[in-house]
ZASEDO-523626 format. One record per residue: residue number from 1; x, y, z of N, C-alpha, C in turn; residue in one letter. Coordinates in steps of 0.05 Angstrom, whole numbers. Layout:
REM ZASEDO-523626
    nr      n_x      n_y      n_z     ca_x     ca_y     ca_z      c_x      c_y      c_z   rest
   NUM        X        Y        Z        X        Y        Z        X        Y        Z      A
...
REM end
This chain:
REM ZASEDO-523626
    nr      n_x      n_y      n_z     ca_x     ca_y     ca_z      c_x      c_y      c_z   rest
     1     -295     -295     -245     -277     -316     -236     -288     -328     -211      X
     2     -289     -354     -210     -301     -368     -186     -283     -364     -162      X
     3     -294     -362     -138     -278     -359     -114     -260     -383     -109      X
     4     -236     -377      -99     -217     -397      -92     -213     -396      -62      X
     5     -223     -415      -49     -221     -416      -19     -197     -431      -11      X
     6     -181     -420        7     -157     -433       17     -165     -457       35      X
     7     -148     -478       34     -153     -501       51     -141     -496       79      X
     8     -125     -475       81     -113     -469      107     -133     -457      126      X
     9     -133     -465      151     -151     -453      170     -142     -424      176      X
    10     -160     -409      187     -155     -380      192     -145     -376      221      X
    11     -130     -394      231     -121     -392      259     -104     -367      264      X
    12      -91     -357      244      -73     -334      248      -88     -308      247      X
    13     -113     -308      239     -128     -283      237     -133     -271      265      X
    14     -133     -244      265     -136     -229      290     -163     -215      290      X
    15     -178     -217      312     -203     -202      314     -198     -172      313      X
    16     -216     -157      300     -213     -128      298     -238     -114      308      X
    17     -235      -89      314     -257      -73      324     -251      -43      318      X
    18     -272      -27      315     -300      -34      315     -308      -43      287      X
    19     -325      -63      285     -333      -74      259     -350      -55      243      X
    20     -360      -34      257     -375      -13      242     -359        0      220      X
    21     -332       -2      222     -315        9      201     -320       -4      174      X
    22     -333      -27      174     -339      -40      149     -365      -30      136      X
    23     -380      -13      151     -407       -6      142     -408       15      120      X
    24     -387       32      118     -388       54       98     -388       42       70      X
    25     -403       55       52     -405       46       25     -386       61        6      X
    26     -375       83       16     -355       98        0     -331      105       18      X
    27     -308      107        7     -284      114       23     -287      142       35      X
    28     -280      146       60     -281      173       71     -260      190       58      X
    29     -267      214       51     -248      231       36     -248      260       47      X
    30     -224      270       51     -221      298       60     -237      305       85      X
    31     -236      287      105     -249      292      130     -236      315      146      X
    32     -210      317      142     -194      338      156     -179      355      136      X
    33     -177      381      142     -164      400      124     -141      414      139      X
    34     -127      430      124     -105      446      137     -116      463      159      X
    35     -140      474      155     -152      491      175     -164      476      198      X
    36     -169      450      194     -181      434      215     -169      405      214      X
    37     -143      403      221     -129      377      219     -137      359      242      X
    38     -131      333      239     -136      313      259     -111      311      277      X
    39     -114      316      303      -91      313      321      -84      284      326      X
    40      -58      278      329      -49      251      333      -23      252      349      X
    41      -15      229      359       10      227      374       26      203      364      X
    42       52      205      364       70      183      356       69      161      377      X
    43       67      136      368       68      113      386       95       99      384      X
    44      106       96      360      131       82      356      144       90      330      X
    45      170       89      329      186       93      305      207       71      304      X
    46      209       56      283      230       35      282      239       30      253      X
    47      264       23      250      275       15      225      265      -13      218      X
    48      256      -18      194      243      -44      188      257      -58      165      X
    49      279      -48      155      294      -64      136      324      -64      142      X
    50      338      -81      129      367      -83      134      384      -72      112      X
    51      372      -54       97      386      -42       74      413      -30       83      X
    52      433      -36       68      460      -25       75      465        2       61      X
    53      447       10       43      449       35       30      431       55       45      X
    54      443       76       55      430       94       74      404      106       63      X
    55      404      113       36      380      125       25      358      105       19      X
    56      363       79       25      342       59       22      333       48       48      X
    57      341       60       70      332       52       97      304       61      101      X
    58      286       43      109      258       49      112      250       47      142      X
    59      234       66      151      224       66      178      194       63      179      X
    60      185       49      198      156       45      203      148       63      227      X
    61      127       79      223      118       98      243       89       93      249      X
    62       83       88      274       56       83      283       46      107      299      X
    63       23      117      293       12      139      310      -16      134      318      X
    64      -24      146      340      -50      143      352      -67      167      344      X
    65      -89      161      330     -107      183      322     -133      181      339      X
    66     -133      164      360     -154      163      380     -181      155      367      X
    67     -180      142      344     -205      133      331     -219      155      316      X
    68     -206      178      312     -218      201      299     -213      202      269      X
    69     -194      186      259     -188      187      230     -197      162      217      X
    70     -219      164      202     -229      141      187     -215      141      160      X
    71     -207      118      150     -195      116      124     -198       87      115      X
    72     -194       83       89     -195       56       77     -167       49       67      X
    73     -164       23       64     -139       13       53     -134       25       25      X
    74     -110       34       20     -103       47       -5     -105       77       -5      X
    75     -114       89       18     -115      118       19      -90      129       32      X
    76      -87      155       28      -63      169       39      -73      193       55      X
    77      -55      204       71      -61      229       85      -36      245       87      X
    78      -39      271       92      -17      289       95       -8      290      124      X
    79       17      287      129       28      288      156       41      316      161      X
    80       32      329      182       44      355      189       57      352      216      X
    81       82      357      218       96      354      244      115      377      248      X
    82      123      380      273      139      403      281      163      393      298      X
    83      187      399      289      211      391      304      216      412      325      X
    84      214      405      351      218      425      372      246      436      373      X
    85      265      422      360      293      432      359      299      449      335      X
    86      279      453      318      283      469      294      259      488      291      X
    87      264      514      292      241      534      291      229      535      263      X
    88      242      525      243      232      526      215      209      506      212      X
    89      189      514      197      166      496      192      174      473      174      X
    90      167      449      181      174      426      165      153      423      142      X
    91      163      415      119      145      412       96      126      388      101      X
    92      100      392       98       82      369      101       88      347       80      X
    93       82      322       88       87      300       70       62      284       66      X
    94       55      277       42       32      259       37       43      231       35      X
    95       32      213       52       42      186       54       18      167       54      X
    96       22      142       45        2      122       45        0      108       73      X
    97      -24      100       80      -27       83      103      -16       56       96      X
    98        0       45      114       10       17      110       -5       -2      127      X
    99      -25        8      142      -42       -9      158      -70       -8      147      X
   100      -86      -27      154     -114      -26      146     -129       -5      163      X
   101     -154       -2      158     -171       17      173     -171       11      203      X
   102     -164      -13      211     -164      -20      239     -137      -14      252      X
   103     -117       -8      236      -90       -2      247      -76      -28      256      X
   104      -51      -25      261      -35      -49      269      -41      -58      298      X
   105      -56      -42      313      -65      -51      339      -93      -64      338      X
   106     -105      -63      314     -130      -77      308     -154      -65      324      X
   107     -152      -40      332     -173      -27      348     -185       -3      335      X
   108     -177        4      311     -188       27      297     -179       53      307      X
   109     -157       53      323     -148       78      335     -120       86      326      X
   110     -107       70      310      -80       77      302      -77       75      271      X
   111      -56       85      261      -49       82      233      -19       79      231      X
   112      -10       66      211       19       61      206       27       72      179      X
   113       50       85      178       61       94      153       90       84      151      X
   114      101       82      127      129       76      124      141       97      106      X
   115      165      106      113      179      127       98      208      121       97      X
   116      222      130       76      251      125       74      266      147       89      X
   117      289      140      100      306      160      112      320      176       91      X
   118      316      202       91      330      220       72      341      243       89      X
   119      367      242       94      379      263      111      379      290       99      X
   120      373      292       73      371      318       60      343      329       60      X
   121      324      313       70      296      322       73      290      325      102      X
   122      285      350      111      282      355      140      258      340      152      X
   123      237      338      137      213      324      147      218      295      151      X
   124      229      282      130      235      253      132      256      247      153      X
   125      275      264      155      296      261      175      284      263      203      X
   126      266      282      207      252      284      233      235      259      239      X
   127      219      251      220      202      228      224      218      203      231      X
   128      240      199      217      256      174      221      275      175      245      X
   129      285      199      252      307      200      271      301      217      296      X
   130      282      235      294      278      254      316      251      250      331      X
   131      231      240      317      204      237      329      205      217      352      X
   132      192      223      374      192      206      397      163      200      406      X
   133      160      178      420      134      170      431      121      194      446      X
   134       96      198      440       79      219      452       84      247      440      X
   135      102      249      421      104      275      406       79      278      390      X
   136       72      303      384       47      309      371       51      313      341      X
   137       31      307      325       31      313      297        2      317      288      X
   138       -2      326      264      -29      331      253      -32      317      226      X
   139      -57      310      220      -62      295      196      -84      309      180      X
   140      -81      310      153     -100      321      135     -109      299      116      X
   141     -135      298      110     -144      277       92     -166      261      105      X
   142     -168      235       97     -152      221       77     -160      229       49      X
   143     -142      223       30     -147      230        3     -155      206      -14      X
   144     -168      212      -36     -176      191      -55     -152      184      -72      X
   145     -145      159      -74     -121      150      -88     -128      127     -107      X
   146     -110      124     -127     -114      103     -147     -110       75     -134      X
   147      -99       74     -110      -94       48      -97     -117       39      -81      X
   148     -139       53      -81     -164       42      -72     -172       19      -91      X
   149     -185       -1      -82     -191      -24      -99     -210      -15     -122      X
   150     -205      -26     -145     -222      -21     -168     -248      -37     -166      X
   151     -248      -58     -150     -271      -75     -147     -270      -87     -119      X
   152     -291      -82     -103     -292      -92      -76     -306     -119      -73      X
   153     -311     -132      -95     -321     -159      -93     -300     -177      -80      X
   154     -308     -195      -62     -288     -213      -49     -276     -234      -67      X
   155     -286     -235      -92     -275     -255     -111     -259     -242     -133      X
   156     -253     -217     -132     -238     -203     -152     -208     -212     -152      X
   157     -195     -207     -175     -166     -212     -178     -152     -185     -179      X
   158     -131     -182     -162     -116     -157     -160      -87     -163     -165      X
   159      -74     -146     -181      -45     -149     -186      -32     -123     -175      X
   160      -16     -126     -154       -2     -104     -141       27     -103     -151      X
   161       36      -80     -160       64      -77     -169       75      -53     -155      X
   162       97      -57     -139      109      -35     -124      139      -35     -128      X
   163      150      -12     -132      179       -9     -134      189       13     -116      X
   164      205        6      -97      217       21      -76      205       12      -50      X
   165      221       14      -28      213        3       -3      186       14        7      X
   166      182       41        6      158       53       17      134       50       -1      X
   167      138       44      -26      115       42      -45       98       18      -39      X
   168      107        0      -22       91      -24      -15       69      -17        5      X
   169       69        6       16       51       13       38       21        7       32      X
   170       10       18       10      -19       13        7      -26      -16        2      X
   171       -7      -31      -10      -12      -59      -15      -11      -76       11      X
   172        7      -68       29        8      -81       55      -18      -77       70      X
   173      -30      -53       67      -56      -48       80      -77      -66       69      X
   174      -78      -69       43      -98      -87       31      -94     -116       40      X
   175      -69     -125       40      -63     -153       47      -71     -159       76      X
   176      -67     -141       94      -75     -145      121     -106     -148      123      X
   177     -120     -132      108     -149     -134      107     -158     -160       95      X
   178     -144     -170       75     -151     -195       62     -144     -219       78      X
   179     -120     -220       90     -109     -245      100     -101     -245      130      X
   180     -102     -222      143      -93     -221      171     -116     -217      190      X
   181     -136     -201      182     -157     -193      201     -181     -211      199      X
   182     -193     -216      222     -217     -233      224     -241     -215      223      X
   183     -253     -213      199     -276     -195      195     -300     -212      187      X
   184     -319     -216      204     -341     -235      199     -355     -230      172      X
   185     -359     -205      165     -375     -199      141     -358     -196      116      X
   186     -332     -201      118     -314     -199       94     -295     -222       94      X
   187     -297     -240       75     -279     -262       72     -268     -261       43      X
   188     -243     -254       40     -232     -252       13     -227     -279        1      X
   189     -238     -284      -23     -236     -310      -36     -226     -306      -65      X
   190     -214     -283      -70     -204     -278      -97     -174     -285      -99      X
   191     -160     -271     -116     -132     -276     -120     -117     -250     -120      X
   192      -92     -251     -108      -74     -228     -108      -47     -237     -117      X
   193      -36     -222     -136       -8     -226     -144        7     -201     -136      X
   194       28     -204     -120       44     -181     -111       72     -183     -124      X
   195       79     -162     -140      106     -160     -151      119     -137     -136      X
   196      142     -143     -123      155     -123     -105      184     -122     -111      X
   197      194      -99     -119      222      -96     -125      233      -70     -115      X
   198      259      -70     -109      272      -45     -100      300      -43     -113      X
   199      300      -38     -138      325      -37     -153      340      -63     -150      X
   200      366      -62     -142      381      -86     -139      390      -91     -110      X
   201      377      -77      -91      384      -80      -63      363      -97      -49      X
   202      367     -123      -47      346     -140      -36      340     -134       -7      X
   203      360     -123        7      355     -117       36      337      -93       40      X
   204      330      -79       19      313      -55       22      283      -62       23      X
   205      277      -87       17      249      -95       18      239      -96       47      X
   206      214      -91       51      203      -91       78      179     -110       79      X
   207      173     -120      103      150     -138      108      153     -165       93      X
   208      177     -173       87      181     -198       73      168     -222       88      X
   209      174     -224      113      164     -247      129      134     -247      130      X
   210      122     -224      132       93     -221      133       81     -231      107      X
   211       92     -223       85       81     -231       59       85     -261       54      X
   212      108     -271       62      113     -300       58       94     -316       75      X
   213       86     -306       98       67     -321      115       40     -322      102      X
   214       31     -300       90        6     -300       75        7     -321       53      X
   215       29     -321       38       31     -340       16       30     -369       26      X
   216       43     -373       49       42     -400       61       14     -408       70      X
   217        0     -389       82      -26     -395       93      -48     -396       71      X
   218      -44     -380       50      -65     -378       29      -52     -381        2      X
   219      -41     -404       -3      -26     -409      -28      -43     -407      -53      X
   220      -69     -411      -51      -87     -410      -74      -98     -382      -79      X
   221      -93     -364      -59     -104     -337      -61      -82     -316      -64      X
   222      -57     -322      -57      -37     -302      -57      -11     -312      -67      X
   223        1     -297      -86       27     -304      -97       45     -279      -95      X
   224       69     -283      -84       87     -262      -78      113     -265      -94      X
   225      120     -245     -110      143     -248     -128      162     -224     -124      X
   226      188     -230     -124      209     -210     -124      216     -203     -153      X
   227      227     -179     -157      237     -172     -184      257     -150     -181      X
   228      274     -148     -201      292     -124     -203      282     -108     -227      X
   229      277     -122     -249      264     -108     -272      235     -117     -273      X
   230      217      -98     -276      189     -103     -275      180     -125     -295      X
   231      168     -146     -285      157     -166     -302      176     -174     -325      X
   232      201     -179     -318      221     -182     -338      220     -209     -353      X
   233      206     -228     -341      204     -254     -354      181     -254     -374      X
   234      187     -262     -398      167     -259     -420      141     -275     -413      X
   235      144     -299     -403      120     -315     -397      104     -303     -375      X
   236      117     -292     -355      104     -279     -332       89     -254     -341      X
   237      102     -237     -357       89     -213     -366       65     -219     -383      X
   238       67     -239     -400       45     -247     -417       21     -256     -400      X
   239       27     -272     -379        6     -282     -361       -8     -259     -347      X
   240        7     -239     -338       -5     -216     -325      -22     -200     -345      X
   241      -12     -197     -368      -27     -182     -389      -54     -196     -395      X
   242      -53     -223     -397      -77     -238     -402      -97     -235     -379      X
   243      -87     -236     -355     -105     -232     -332     -119     -206     -332      X
   244     -105     -185     -339     -116     -158     -339     -135     -153     -363      X
   245     -125     -159     -387     -139     -152     -411     -162     -171     -417      X
   246     -158     -197     -411     -178     -217     -419     -193     -230     -396      X
   247     -183     -227     -372     -197     -240     -349     -208     -220     -329      X
   248     -205     -194     -334     -217     -174     -317     -202     -168     -291      X
   249     -177     -175     -289     -161     -169     -265     -156     -139     -263      X
   250     -150     -130     -239     -144     -102     -234     -114      -99     -228      X
   251     -101      -81     -241      -72      -78     -237      -67      -50     -225      X
   252      -50      -49     -205      -43      -25     -190      -13      -21     -191      X
   253       -4        2     -200       25        8     -202       32       30     -183      X
   254       50       26     -164       59       46     -146       90       47     -146      X
   255      100       70     -154      129       74     -156      136       98     -173      X
   256      161      100     -181      168      123     -198      157      121     -226      X
   257      156      144     -240      145      144     -267      160      125     -285      X
   258      186      122     -280      202      104     -297      191       75     -295      X
   259      181       67     -272      170       40     -269      144       38     -285      X
   260      127       58     -283      102       58     -298      108       56     -328      X
   261      128       71     -337      135       71     -365      145       43     -373      X
   262      160       30     -355      171        4     -361      148      -17     -364      X
   263      129      -16     -346      107      -35     -348       91      -30     -373      X
   264       86       -4     -379       71        2     -404       86       -8     -429      X
   265      113       -6     -428      128      -15     -451      125      -45     -455      X
   266      125      -60     -433      122      -89     -434       94      -96     -446      X
   267       73      -82     -435       46      -88     -445       43      -79     -474      X
   268       55      -57     -481       53      -48     -509       65      -68     -528      X
   269       87      -80     -520      101     -100     -537       84     -125     -540      X
   270       69     -132     -520       51     -155     -521       26     -149     -537      X
   271       14     -126     -533      -11     -119     -546       -8     -114     -575      X
   272       13     -101     -582       18      -90     -609       20      -60     -607      X
   273       40      -50     -619       47      -21     -617       22       -4     -622      X
   274        5      -12     -641      -16        5     -650      -42        2     -634      X
   275      -44      -18     -617      -69      -24     -603      -68      -18     -573      X
   276      -44      -15     -562      -42      -13     -533      -57       12     -522      X
   277      -54       34     -535      -67       59     -525      -97       55     -522      X
   278     -109       43     -542     -138       38     -540     -145       18     -518      X
   279     -129       -2     -515     -133      -22     -493     -131       -8     -466      X
   280     -111        8     -463     -107       22     -437     -130       40     -431      X
   281     -139       55     -451     -162       73     -447     -187       57     -437      X
   282     -191       33     -448     -213       16     -440     -209        7     -412      X
   283     -185       -1     -405     -179      -10     -377     -184       12     -357      X
   284     -176       37     -364     -180       60     -346     -210       64     -342      X
   285     -226       62     -363     -255       65     -360     -267       45     -342      X
   286     -256       21     -341     -266       -1     -325     -253       -2     -297      X
   287     -237       18     -291     -223       20     -265     -202       -2     -262      X
   288     -193      -14     -283     -174      -36     -281     -145      -27     -282      X
   289     -139       -4     -293     -112        6     -296     -109       29     -276      X
   290      -94       24     -254      -94       43     -232      -65       50     -225      X
   291      -57       75     -230      -29       83     -228      -26      105     -207      X
   292       -7      101     -190        0      122     -170       30      126     -171      X
   293       39      148     -183       67      155     -183       75      163     -155      X
   294       96      150     -144      104      153     -116      134      150     -115      X
   295      148      171     -107      177      171     -109      191      166      -83      X
   296      176      159      -61      189      154      -36      203      127      -36      X
REM end
C-alpha cells in the first residue's frame, strides 16, 4: 500500500530522547527477572476516566525507571510492589506499557501503565489508591507480546481492537510513537484503525481527547471508532475483513476471550464457515492475526 502522508503539519509533535532507543533491531525481552528485578519509583497516580461504575474506574500510573528499563511499544512487564501497611506479599501483576519507549516525559526514563480499580484485588487496590510518589516498586521483563507490531514498515496498515478501559494501553503506546513523538528517523505514513469499546459505559473509555486529536491532525492516517458490539455494522466488518485478508493489514485484538470469539464469529460469517480456519492459520503465519487475551 502506498504511503499516505498527512497534510497537517507536525507542530504538535514533541522531541524525544535518547534517539538511540530507535537503534535496536529486535525488541528487548526478559532483561529483568524475579531474581534480578529493575528498581523503580512511583511518580504519579491519577484517575483518568469518569466512569460511574466503580469496577470500571481506570487509573494511570507513571513510574521512574531511571532509564534502566528498555522496552518497545506493545510490550508488557510484571509489576512487583509492597504495601507498607500490609505485611502480606502482594500478587505481582503483568501489565502493558501505555507509553512509548520514551515514556510520557519523552526522556526514556519513565513508563506509564493503566489499571482498573478493583477493591477485591489487593494489588490493584494498592496501585490505584495507596501508592504514593517516591514509593518503590520492582519490574520484571519486558515480555514478548502479540501487541508488538507485525510489520515495522512505516507504510503498514494496522487495525487495533480493544475492549475494556485498560486494554487500550498497548495501542496508546503505538499511537504516541506514530503521531505524538518527533523521531527524525521514523515517520509513520501508513494507516491505523482503532476500534475501542467498553461494554455500554461510554465514560469508562480513556484517552479520548488524545485519540481525537490524532484523528484531527492525521485524518488520512488515523481513524478512531467507538463500539459496544465489536464491528457490529455489516459494512464496517466486511471492510476490515477485506483489509486484513486481501490487503495485508495487521489486526490486533486485546480484551477478554469473549471479545476474541466475537470477532472470529464475524469473520467466520464473512469468509464462509468452512474456510475461516484455513484463512486464520495463514494470517497467523504471516503475523497478521495477533491476539492478546487481557481481562483487566
